[in-house]
C-alpha positions as CSV (number, residue, x, y, z in Angstrom):
1,M,-21.4,-9.2,-3.6
2,P,-19.5,-11.6,-1.0
3,S,-17.1,-10.0,1.2
4,D,-13.4,-10.5,1.5
5,E,-13.7,-12.8,4.3
6,D,-16.2,-15.1,2.1
7,L,-13.6,-14.5,-0.9
8,L,-10.6,-15.5,1.4
9,L,-12.0,-18.6,3.4
10,S,-13.4,-20.2,0.1
11,D,-12.3,-23.2,-1.5
12,D,-12.6,-22.0,-5.3
13,P,-9.7,-20.6,-6.8
14,E,-11.6,-17.9,-8.8
15,D,-12.7,-16.4,-5.0
16,F,-8.8,-15.8,-3.9
17,G,-8.5,-13.8,-7.3
18,R,-11.2,-11.5,-6.7
19,F,-9.6,-11.1,-3.7
20,Y,-6.7,-10.2,-5.2
21,D,-8.4,-8.1,-8.0
22,R,-9.7,-6.2,-5.1
23,Y,-7.0,-5.2,-3.5
24,V,-3.7,-5.9,-5.8
25,D,-3.9,-1.9,-7.1
26,M,-3.6,-1.0,-3.4
27,L,-1.0,-3.2,-2.5
28,I,1.4,-2.3,-5.2
29,G,0.9,1.2,-4.7
30,Y,1.8,0.8,-0.8
31,F,5.3,-1.0,-2.2
32,Q,5.9,1.4,-4.8
33,R,5.5,4.4,-2.3
34,R,7.7,2.7,-0.1
35,V,10.5,1.5,-2.1
36,R,10.5,3.8,-5.0
37,D,11.3,1.1,-7.3
38,P,8.6,-0.3,-9.9
39,E,10.5,-3.8,-9.8
40,A,10.7,-4.7,-6.3
41,A,6.8,-3.2,-5.6
42,A,5.9,-5.5,-8.5
43,D,7.9,-8.7,-6.4
44,L,7.0,-8.0,-3.3
45,T,3.2,-7.8,-4.0
46,A,3.3,-11.0,-5.8
47,E,5.1,-12.6,-2.6
48,T,2.6,-11.0,-0.6
49,F,-0.6,-12.4,-2.2
50,A,1.5,-15.5,-2.5
51,A,2.0,-15.6,1.5
52,A,-1.5,-14.7,1.5
53,L,-2.9,-17.9,-0.6
54,V,-0.5,-20.1,2.0
55,A,-1.6,-18.6,5.0
56,R,-5.7,-18.1,4.2
57,R,-6.4,-20.8,5.8
58,R,-5.1,-19.6,9.3
59,F,-6.9,-16.4,8.7
60,R,-9.9,-16.0,11.4
61,R,-13.2,-14.1,10.9
62,A,-13.7,-11.0,12.8
63,Q,-10.3,-11.5,14.7
64,T,-8.8,-9.0,12.0
65,P,-10.4,-7.3,8.7
66,P,-8.6,-9.0,5.6
67,A,-7.3,-6.0,4.4
68,A,-5.6,-5.5,7.9
69,W,-4.6,-8.9,7.7
70,L,-3.3,-8.7,4.0
71,F,-1.5,-5.4,5.1
72,G,0.1,-7.0,7.5
73,I,1.9,-9.6,5.4
74,A,3.0,-6.8,3.3
75,Q,4.4,-5.4,6.0
76,H,6.6,-8.6,7.3
77,K,7.6,-8.8,3.4
78,L,8.9,-5.1,3.5
79,A,10.7,-6.0,6.6
80,D,12.1,-8.9,4.5
81,H,13.1,-7.0,1.6
82,R,14.8,-4.0,3.5
83,R,17.1,-6.7,5.1
84,R,17.8,-8.9,2.4
85,G,18.2,-6.0,-0.6
86,A,21.4,-5.0,0.5
87,A,23.0,-8.5,0.5
88,E,21.6,-9.1,-2.8
89,D,23.3,-6.2,-4.5
90,R,26.8,-7.2,-2.7
91,M,26.6,-10.4,-4.4
92,R,25.2,-8.9,-7.6
93,R,28.1,-7.0,-7.8
94,R,30.7,-9.5,-6.8
95,L,29.2,-12.0,-9.4
96,G,29.0,-9.0,-12.0
97,M,25.5,-9.9,-12.7
98,E,23.4,-7.3,-13.9
99,R,20.0,-6.4,-12.8
100,I,16.8,-7.4,-15.0
101,D,14.6,-4.1,-15.0
102,L,11.1,-4.2,-15.9
103,G,9.9,-2.7,-19.2
104,A,9.7,1.0,-19.3
105,D,6.2,0.3,-19.6
106,D,5.7,-1.9,-16.7
107,A,7.7,0.6,-14.5
108,A,5.3,3.3,-15.7
109,L,2.0,1.7,-14.9
110,I,3.5,0.9,-11.8
111,A,4.6,3.7,-10.7
112,L,1.0,5.3,-11.7
113,L,-1.4,2.6,-9.8
114,G,1.0,4.0,-6.2
115,H,-0.1,7.3,-7.4
116,D,-3.4,6.2,-8.4
117,A,-4.9,3.8,-5.9
118,A,-3.7,6.6,-2.7
119,W,-5.8,9.0,-4.6
120,R,-8.5,6.9,-5.1
121,L,-8.7,6.4,-1.0
122,I,-8.0,9.7,0.0
123,D,-10.7,11.1,-2.6
124,E,-13.4,9.4,-0.1
125,L,-12.5,11.7,2.6
126,P,-13.9,14.7,3.6
127,P,-13.3,17.6,1.4
128,D,-11.3,19.4,4.1
129,Q,-9.3,16.2,5.4
130,R,-8.9,15.2,1.4
131,D,-7.5,18.7,0.9
132,A,-5.2,18.5,3.9
133,V,-3.8,14.9,3.6
134,R,-3.2,15.3,-0.5
135,A,-0.8,18.5,0.6
136,H,1.4,17.0,3.3
137,V,1.2,13.0,3.0
138,L,1.1,12.7,-1.0
139,E,2.8,16.3,-2.3
140,D,5.0,16.5,0.5
141,R,4.1,20.1,1.8
142,A,5.2,21.9,5.3
143,Y,1.7,22.2,7.5
144,G,2.9,25.9,7.7
145,E,2.6,26.4,3.8
146,I,-0.8,24.7,3.6
147,A,-2.3,26.6,6.2
148,L,-1.9,29.7,4.5
149,T,-3.9,28.1,1.2
150,A,-6.4,26.7,2.9
151,E,-7.0,30.1,5.1
152,A,-6.7,27.9,8.3
153,S,-4.5,27.8,11.5
154,E,-1.5,25.1,11.6
155,A,-3.2,23.3,14.4
156,V,-6.4,22.8,12.2
157,V,-4.4,21.4,9.3
158,R,-2.7,19.1,12.1
159,K,-5.8,18.3,12.9
160,R,-7.5,17.2,9.9
161,V,-4.3,15.3,8.5
162,S,-4.3,13.5,11.2
163,R,-8.0,12.7,11.0
164,G,-7.9,11.9,7.6
165,L,-5.2,9.9,8.1
166,G,-7.1,7.8,11.0
167,A,-10.1,7.2,8.7
168,L,-7.2,6.1,5.8
169,R,-6.6,3.7,8.5
170,E,-10.0,2.5,9.9
171,R,-11.1,1.9,5.5
172,I,-8.6,-0.7,5.8
173,G,-8.5,-1.9,9.1
174,A,-4.9,-0.6,10.2
175,R,-3.9,-0.1,13.4
176,R,-1.7,2.4,14.4
């Protein structure tokens, strides 16, 4: 199976398609969790892959893992979206234009992808870290509540969450 680097640097358009297939669910999930808007998540995902396709010749092996490089582009697209979002909303209201929303099925699928991508990554953690990260990050439960359920100290739960998140960052090659 070709590495992410090989797919990203290949001249074959099909290889970039394979790179896309490897990361599209994870990326759309990343955006969905941050913007909580399926249409915006889909747009940002498309913009990120378009930018990656254009910039892939600047990617250098061994400097940054491809996943981290892609998520770096995603972070820039998210920041741009947040800056321009308020201005676009004001302009649309002034012009009396309605926002065209995704269909309900597409919106539900994107929301599900956001949820599923996160759960799949977390499922790969050791059980104690997996449970702590799920409870604190995905279910938004307090450390104290998790500690009671896990019959562990709050400090232990915090450490499990910290180690789990560190392992996830390492998995996708992200920096803190």
